[in-house]
Each structure stands twice: as structure tokens, then as C-alpha cells.
C-alpha positions as CSV (number, residue, x, y, z in Angstrom):
1,X,29.6,3.6,91.1
2,X,27.8,6.1,89.2
3,X,27.9,3.8,86.0
4,X,26.4,0.9,88.0
5,X,23.5,3.2,89.5
6,X,22.5,4.1,85.9
7,X,22.5,0.4,84.9
8,X,20.5,-0.3,87.9
9,X,17.9,2.5,87.1
10,X,17.8,1.7,83.4
11,X,17.1,-2.1,84.4
12,X,14.3,-1.0,87.0
13,X,12.7,1.1,84.0
14,X,12.7,-1.9,81.5
15,X,11.1,-4.1,84.2
16,X,8.5,-1.5,85.1
17,X,7.7,-1.1,81.3
18,X,7.2,-4.9,80.8
19,X,5.1,-5.2,83.9
20,X,3.0,-2.2,82.7
21,X,2.5,-3.7,79.3
22,X,1.6,-7.1,80.6
23,X,-1.1,-5.7,83.0
24,X,-2.7,-3.4,80.5
25,X,-2.8,-5.9,77.7
26,X,-4.3,-8.7,80.0
27,X,-6.8,-6.5,81.3
28,X,-8.1,-5.3,77.9
29,X,-8.2,-9.0,76.1
30,X,-9.4,-10.8,79.3
31,X,-12.8,-12.4,78.7
32,X,-15.1,-14.3,80.7
33,X,-18.2,-16.1,80.0
34,X,-21.6,-14.5,81.0
35,X,-24.7,-16.5,81.8
36,X,-27.9,-15.4,80.0
37,X,-29.3,-14.2,83.4
38,X,-26.1,-12.0,83.7
39,X,-26.5,-10.9,80.1
40,X,-30.1,-9.9,80.7
41,X,-29.0,-7.9,84.0
42,X,-26.8,-5.9,82.2
43,X,-29.8,-4.3,80.1
44,X,-29.2,-1.6,77.7
45,X,-25.3,-1.8,78.9
46,X,-24.9,-4.8,76.8
47,X,-25.8,-3.3,73.7
48,X,-23.2,-3.1,70.9
49,X,-20.4,-4.5,73.4
50,X,-18.4,-7.5,72.5
51,X,-19.7,-10.2,74.7
52,X,-19.0,-13.8,75.6
53,X,-22.1,-15.7,76.6
54,X,-22.6,-19.5,77.1
55,X,-25.6,-21.8,77.3
56,X,-27.1,-25.2,76.3
57,X,-28.5,-25.5,72.8
58,X,-32.0,-26.2,72.2
59,X,-32.0,-28.8,69.4
60,X,-35.5,-28.3,68.0
61,X,-35.0,-24.5,67.5
62,X,-32.0,-24.9,65.2
63,X,-32.9,-23.6,61.7
64,X,-30.3,-23.6,59.0
65,X,-30.6,-21.5,55.8
66,X,-27.6,-22.4,53.5
67,X,-28.7,-20.0,50.7
68,X,-27.5,-17.1,53.0
69,X,-25.8,-18.9,55.0
70,X,-27.5,-18.3,58.4
71,X,-28.1,-20.3,61.4
72,X,-30.6,-19.4,64.3
73,X,-31.0,-21.2,67.3
74,X,-31.8,-20.8,71.0
75,X,-29.8,-21.3,74.1
76,X,-30.7,-21.9,77.5
77,X,-29.2,-20.7,80.9
78,X,-26.4,-22.9,82.5
79,X,-24.7,-22.3,85.6
80,X,-21.4,-20.2,85.1
81,X,-19.5,-21.5,88.2
82,X,-17.7,-24.6,87.5
83,X,-18.0,-26.0,91.2
84,X,-22.0,-25.4,90.8
85,X,-21.6,-27.5,87.6
86,X,-19.5,-30.4,89.3
87,X,-22.1,-30.6,92.3
88,X,-24.9,-30.9,89.8
89,X,-23.4,-34.1,88.3
90,X,-21.0,-32.6,85.6
91,X,-21.6,-31.0,82.4
92,X,-23.8,-33.6,80.5
93,X,-26.2,-33.4,83.4
94,X,-26.2,-29.8,83.8
95,X,-26.9,-29.4,80.0
96,X,-29.5,-32.1,80.0
97,X,-31.4,-30.4,83.0
98,X,-31.2,-26.9,81.4
99,X,-32.9,-27.9,78.0
100,X,-35.7,-29.6,79.9
101,X,-36.3,-26.8,82.3
102,X,-39.2,-24.7,80.4
103,X,-38.5,-21.8,83.0
104,X,-35.0,-21.3,82.3
105,X,-33.9,-18.0,80.7
106,X,-33.4,-18.4,77.0
107,X,-31.7,-16.4,74.2
108,X,-32.2,-16.5,70.5
109,X,-28.8,-16.5,68.6
110,X,-28.2,-15.5,65.0
111,X,-25.1,-16.6,63.2
112,X,-24.2,-15.7,59.7
113,X,-22.2,-18.5,58.6
114,X,-22.4,-22.3,57.8
115,X,-23.8,-24.6,60.3
116,X,-21.3,-26.0,62.7
117,X,-21.0,-29.6,62.7
118,X,-21.3,-29.7,66.4
119,X,-24.4,-27.7,66.6
120,X,-26.9,-30.0,68.3
121,X,-29.3,-30.8,71.0
122,X,-27.7,-30.5,74.5
123,X,-24.4,-29.1,73.3
124,X,-22.9,-26.3,75.2
125,X,-22.5,-23.2,73.0
126,X,-19.8,-20.4,73.8
127,X,-20.6,-17.5,71.7
128,X,-18.7,-14.3,71.0
129,X,-20.7,-11.4,69.5
130,X,-23.2,-8.5,70.2
131,X,-26.7,-8.2,71.8
132,X,-28.8,-6.6,69.2
133,X,-31.5,-4.0,69.9
134,X,-34.0,-6.8,68.9
135,X,-32.9,-8.9,71.9
136,X,-31.4,-11.4,69.7
137,X,-27.6,-12.4,70.2
138,X,-25.5,-11.8,66.9
139,X,-22.7,-14.4,67.2
140,X,-19.5,-13.6,65.3
141,X,-17.9,-17.0,66.6
142,X,-19.7,-20.0,67.9
143,X,-17.6,-22.7,69.8
144,X,-19.5,-26.0,70.6
145,X,-18.9,-28.6,73.4
146,X,-20.7,-31.7,73.3
147,X,-19.9,-33.9,76.3
148,X,-21.9,-36.9,74.6
149,X,-19.6,-37.0,71.8
150,X,-16.6,-38.1,74.1
151,X,-18.8,-40.4,76.3
152,X,-17.2,-43.5,74.8
153,X,-13.6,-42.2,74.9
154,X,-13.6,-41.2,78.6
155,X,-16.7,-42.5,80.2
156,X,-15.2,-41.5,83.7
157,X,-15.3,-37.8,82.9
158,X,-18.9,-37.7,81.5
159,X,-21.7,-37.0,83.9
160,X,-19.2,-36.4,87.0
161,X,-18.7,-40.2,87.3
């Protein structure tokens, strides 16, 4: 009986350790996307922190300097809530509306790397990096989603049809 109790206690300790490791590692690596408004609301608290932000690319602001290489561009506020995106007609409709709204919050982005192929007008940009003291976002990673690129392949999924 005594041996069985030691086995059960050892098993419970192992399970507790595994649960603890899962919970602590998930909490420290979990990321979510901020909208530009949420990033602005953070104020000075955002400076120097690793942040993920999302927005719609304004195509006429894209400037690429291949000699550095460096890309600068501006993103515009898009809703962060997937249900709100669906209610607005889908991602393509939301991106189109965002870039055509002159009053929408904007964020200038600096990316010190080659220009990504999908960096174009109305693409959704998901950026990981830090907000600089100059108010520009210095991206370490740029992920792009362009719903119009896939429009011919899956027309029923584009624009919420």
C-alpha cells in the first residue's frame, strides 16, 4: 500500500509540473493583434515592447530603397474583431473601406529588409516589431494577406459571398 501511495504522489507531481509548464509557456508566448487605435491607446507603454499590429496597406505610400534594403509604408486601421469583419462584408470589403477612409488612424512602418512580394495596395499587413520614439513602427517581421490574389480560386470566400 505504501509503494502504491508513493507512485500516485509521484504521478500527481509529474502531472502538476507538466500543467505548470504548459500554462506558463503559453502565457508568455501568446500573441494577439493590436489595432492601430489600441496601439495608440497604449501610449508610452508601447515603446520598446515587442508588439503585433495589423492594418491595411496604403499602396501609394510604399517606398522601397534596394540599396539599404529598406521599405517604408503606411497602414490604416482595420477592425480587430473577426465578427465585425464578417458583418462589414468580409476581409476584402474591410480592407477596401479602410484605405478609402481619410479619417482612419494610420501608422507609418519601417521594415529593414527586401520588399515582400505581396506588399501592395489593400493587402492586410500583420507586423511584429516595436514602436519607436518617433511614432514609427519598426517591423522585424511582415506577414501579408491579399484576398484579391485568391479571388479567382475561391470566389465564394472573398467579400463574404
